[in-house]
N, C-alpha and C positions, 0 to 999 in steps of 0.2 A: 241119597248117596248109594252107589252100588254095594251089594253085599260083600264083594271081594275087597273093596276099599275099606269097608268097616272092619273086615277081618284083619286087614293089614295094619290098620291103626291099633286095633285091640292087641294084636301080637306085639307091636312095637311098644305099646304102653306097658304090657306085662313084662317085657324085657327090661324096660327102664326101671320099673319097680323092683325087679330082682337085683338090679345093680345098685345096691344101697351103699356099699363100701367103696370109697375112693382109693385108687392105687397110691402107692408111695407111703412113706413113714408117717404115722400120727405123731404130732408134737407132744412131748412131755417136758415140763419145766426141768431145767438142769438141776442136778443134785446140789444140795448146799455145800459150798466149798469147804475143804478141810480147814479146821480152825474156827469156822463160823459158829460152831456150837460151844466154843471155849468160854473162859471166864471174862475175857475182855480183849483189849487191843494192845496193851503194853508189852513190850519186849522185856525180857529179864534184864534188870539193871537200869531201866528207864526211871527217871525221877517221877514221883507221884504228883499228879495235878491236883491242887487244893480245890475242894468244893465239888469235885466231879464224882458222880455215882452212876453206876450202871442200872438201868431200869428197863425191864423187858417190855413194859407198856408205855414207854416214854412217848409223849406227844405234847408239844408246847400248848399252853392255854391260849395262845394267840400268836401273832407274828413274832418271830424270835428276836428281832431287833429291838422290840419294846423292853426286853430284859435290861437294856442299858439305861432306861429311864430318861431318854432324850427326846423331847417333842420335836426338836429340829431334825434329828435323824429320821424319825417316823415320817415327818413331812416330806423329806427329800426322797426316801425310799418309795413312798406311795406315788410321788410325782413321777419318779423314774419308771415304776411299773405301769403307769398310765400312758406315758409319752415316749418311752424309749423306742427308737427304730428297731432295735434287736428284738423287742417283744412283738412289734408289729410284724416283723419277718417271720418269727416263730409261729405266730397266730395264722398268718397266711399260708405257711407251709402245712400246718395242721389242717386247715380248711381244704387245701388241695388234696391231701391224702384222704380225707374223709369223702370228698367228691369222687376220687378214683375208686374207693371202696364201694360207694353207691353204684358207680358205673359197672363194676365187676358183678355186683349182685343183680343188676338189671340184665346183664348178658345171660344170666341163667334162665330168665323167664321167656315166654313166647314173644317173638318179635312181630309186630304188625306194621305194615307199610301200605300207604295208599298211593295210587298213581293215576294220572290223567294226561291225555294228549289230544291235540287237534292237528291234523296234517292234511295237506292237499297234494295229490299225486296224479301223475298221468300213467295209465296202464298201457304198456307196450304190447299190443295183441300179437304183433309179428313174432315176438320172442316165444310165444306159446304155439306157434305154427299156424295162426289164423291170418293168413295173408289176405289182403283186400278188405279186412274189417277195420273200421275206424278205431283209434286208440282213445278211449274216453278219459276225461279228467274228472276226478271225483274228490270229494272231501271225506275224511274218515275221522270219526270222533270215538274216543275210548276213555273209559273210566273203570277202575277196578281196585283190587287190594290183594295183598299177599300176607299169609300167616306162616311163620316158620318156627320151628322149635328143635333145638339140639338135645338129643336124649342124654348126652353126657354119660355114656355107659360106664366109663372108667373114671369119672370124677375129675377130669382135667379142669373143667370150669369151676367146679366146687373148690378144688385146690387153689385155683387162681383167686377166687373170692376170699378164701381163707388167708392167702398171702397178702392180698390188698387190705383186708381188715387188720392184719397184724402190722402192716406198714402204717396204717392210721393210728394204731395203738402206740407204735414207736414214735410217731410224730407228736402224739399227745404227751408222751413222757419226755420227749426232747423239749417241748414247750415248757413243761414243768421245770426241767433242768435250766432252761433259759431264765425263767423267773427266779429260781434259786440262785443262779450265778449272778444275775443282775443285782438282786438284793444284797448278796454277799459282797460284790465289788463296790457297791455304793457305801455300805457300812465300813468296808476296809479303807476306802479313801477318806471317809469321815474320821475314822480313828487315826489315820495317818495325819490328817489335817490337825486334829486335836493334839496329837503328839508334837507336831512341828510348832504349833502355837505355844505349847508348853516349853519347848526348847528355846524358842525365841524370847519368851517372857523371862526364862531363867537367865539367858545370856544378857538380856537388857538389864536385869537386876545386877548382874556381875559388872557390866559396863558402868552402871551408876555407882557401884562400889569402887570401881577403879578410879572414877572421877573424884570420889571422896578421898581416896588414898592420895591421889595426886595433889589435891588441895592441902592435905595434911603435910605432905612433903614441902610444898611451897610455903606453908605457914612456918614450918621449921627452918626453911632456908631464910625467910625474912627475919626470923628471930636470931639468926646466926648459928643455928644448930646443925645446918647442913651446908655443904658446898654448893655453888651454883649448878654444878653438873649432877646433883643428886636427883633432880627431877627426871633425868633421862630414863632411868630404869622404870619409874612409874608410868611415864608417858609411853614407853615401849610396850608395857603390859596392856595399857589402855588401847593402843593401836592394834595389838595382836587380837584382843577380844572383839574389838569393833570389826575387824576383818572377817570374823567368823559369822557375822550376821548376814551379809549378802547371800552366801550359799544356802542358808536356811530359808531366807525369804524367797529365793528362787524355787526351792523345793516346795514351799507352801503354795506359791502361785501355780506351779505345775499340778499340784494336787487339787487345787480349786478348779483349774481348767478341766482336768480329767473328770471331776465330779459333775461339771456342767455337761460334758459329753454323755456321761451315764444317765443324766437326768433328761437327755433329749433336747438340750438347749445349747446355744452358742455362748461362749464367755461374754460376748458383747451385750447379750440381752438378759443374762441371768447370773446372779452371784449367789453362792451357797451361804447359808448362815454361818456364823462364827461358832465353831465347836470348841468348847472349853473342857479340857480333860478333868478339871475339878468338879464339873457338873455331871459327869458320866458315873453311872452306878456299876460297880463290880458285882455281878451276881454272886450271892453267897453260896448257892447250890446250883449245880448244872447237871440235870439228868440227861444222860445220853443213851441211845439204843444199844442193845446187845448186838454183836456182829450178825447173828442170824436174823434179827429184826431189821438191821440196816439193809440187808440184801433185799428185803421186801418193801423198803420205803424209799431208798435213794433213787431219784429219777433217772440218772444215767445208767444205773444197773438195770432198772426196769426197761429202759429203752433198748439196751443190749439184749435183754431176754426177748423182747418183742421182735427184734431183728432176727434172732435165731429162729423164732417161730415162723417168720416170713420165709426165710431161706429153706426151712424144712418143708413148708408147704410147696415151695417152688420145685422141690424134687418130684413131688407128685405130679405137677404140671408136665415136667419133662418125661416122666414115665408114661403118662396118659397119651402123650404125643406119639408113642411107639405102638399104640393099639388102634383098632378100627373105630370109626365114628359114624353114627347114623343121625341124619337130620330129616325131619318131617316138614313138609311144606304143602300149602294149599293156595291156589290162585283163582280168583274170580275176575273176569273181564267182561264188560259190556261195550260192544263196538257197533257202530251204525254210521251210515253215510249221511244221515239226517239227524240233527240234534233231537227232534221230537220223538224219534224212535229209539233213542239211546237206552231207555229203561224198559223196553219191551222184552218179554221172555225170549223171543226169537233172536234177540241181539246178545244173549248171554253165552258165555263160555267159561269153563272151569277145568282145573286139573288138580289132582292129588299126587304127591310124590313122596316116596321114602327113598332117600339116597344114602348110600354107604360109601365111605372112603377108608382105605387101609394102606398104610405105608408099606411099600415093597422094597425099594432100594433108594436110599438117600446118600449114598457115599459115606456112611458112617456118621452123618451129621447128628441124627437123633440120639445115638448112643453117646456121642461126644458131649452133647448138651446135657444129657443125664449125668455124666461124670463131672461136668463143670458145676452143675447144681449141687451135687454131693460134696464137691470140694469147697464150694462157697459156704455150705452149711457147716463144714468142719472149721472153716476160717471164722465164721460167726461165733461158734462155740469158743474158740480160742480168744476172740475179742471179748466175749462175755466174761470169761475167766480172768482176763487181764484187767477188765474194768472193776471187777470185784476186788482183786488184789490191790489195785491202785486206790480204791476207796478205803480199804483197811489201812494202807500205809499213810494216807492223808490224815485219817483220824489219829493214828499212832503218832505221827509227827506233831499234830496240834497238841495232843496230851503231853508229850515229852517237852515241847516248847513251853507250855504253861508251867510245868514243873520247874524248869530252869529259870523261867521268868520270875517266879516267886522267890527263888533263892537269890537271884541277882538283885531284885528290888530290895530285899531285906539287907543285903550286904551294902548296897549303895546308900540306903537310908542311914546306916551306921556310919558310912564313910562321909556322907554329907554333914551329919551332925558333928562328927569329929572335926571336919574341915571348918565348920562355922565356929566351933569353940576355939580352934587353933588360930583363926583369923582374929577373933576378939582378943585373944591373949597377945597376939603380935601387935595389934593396934594399940592396946593399952600399954604394952611395953615400949613401943616406939614413942607414944605420946608422953610417957614418963621418962624417956631417955635411956631406958634399959634394953632396948632392942634395936636391931639394925634394919636399915631399909630393905636389904635383900631378904631378910626373914619375913618382912611384911609382904613384899611382892610375891614371894614363894607361897605364903599362906593364901594369898588372894588367888593365885594360879590354881592351887589345889581345890579351892572351893568352886572355882569356875568349872573345872573338869567334873567334879562330883555332882554339881547341880545339873549340868547338861546331861550327864550319863544317867542320872535318876529320871529326868523328864523323858529321855529317850526310851528307857526301860519300861516306864509306866505306859507310854504310848504303844510299845511293842506288845505288852501284855494284852491290851485291848484289841490289837490286831490279831493276836493269836486266839483270843476268845471268839472273834468273828470267824476265823478259820475253822474253829471247832464246831460252831453252830452250823456253818455251811456244810462242812464235811459229814456231819451226822444227819443231814437232810431234815433238820428241824422245820416246823411249819413255817412256810414263807407266805402263806395266803393272808391277805388283809381281811379283817372282819367288817 
């Protein structure tokens, strides 16, 4: 290689080594939002959630849904995580982002290409001023290669790689969020199904009780203690309670179909297990993360932070585009008219090139692209802050709901016990002739309402427990 060429490459290499820092802002994780270092999530006046304690080192000892002690729930969640199309989509999106990051890293390295050609051409000697000379037809064979390298003086490619890697990290966190959301939605539908099963069972018990009351009235009528029209009120109550069953059955069927969708199956080929609210375990203690820990654990917050990292790096790409760029290249070509002479030294040719490009006038495009990148980074920061606030509110909602759930269940348990006692008294009084039919029907109506309300409240408490586990990003990974 000529000395001048070696000097050119040496100077360019020294210039590349001197340009260590990439232009544009370096990413710094956003500051912990205000309130994240506080004592918890509850707003002043919110009811306390029973069994919940803040734990700065909170991490479940296994998949969070196992806290409910339901093998059926564990089976359905694991099937959904394995077969759901939403998980397949998130996984494919992650793989694409990882491949794009690898492509960006590869663009920073030297690029090597090979080329080969074979052509046949007729040389027009007259076009060169040689009139009277024949125009020969020849074959020309060529083989060679090119090596090129962008010095990336101002770090545009490095910033592009940084942005691509941040996008891959964002996709990974979004995949985590998809797993967490799917496990939460499966558990939520399972709890809803268990609650609806409990409401249906309670209503069926009430209908059976209505039928017994109707038989009591008919027996009294046959004995002459009631007029023939006395059974009308009892039958009306029975029909009213029976009419409440179809809407609950419809809701249960819809929950079963939704659970099949989440499990990645059609309702025709798969049916969920029967979830019994009486077999579910209410966790006696629920450790949840401190707000500052939640910011570092919750997948959607981490995804928003990774997006902010990517948009910050893209500012550097836009800034680097405003500065000069130097590319080095070397080309070697072997050409001959006969294949057997293709690799002779006399057939070789080469060149070395150091090319520089610098933007002079682009109509304001490059500056506008930089401003757009800076604005997008500000928007990403706002989205990050909004994601954090939304997470805090979701946890606060779940905690407040659990507090009111407990109060409601305790009140409904007392109401249900009182309604049962009132119905027994009304039945005994009617049987002994000391009570009226209307008193008996009214007592039955009160018990029906109390039992249904209690079953609904117990189901709602399990749903709110699921919401709390999902909102605090408790471990969703299967062991």
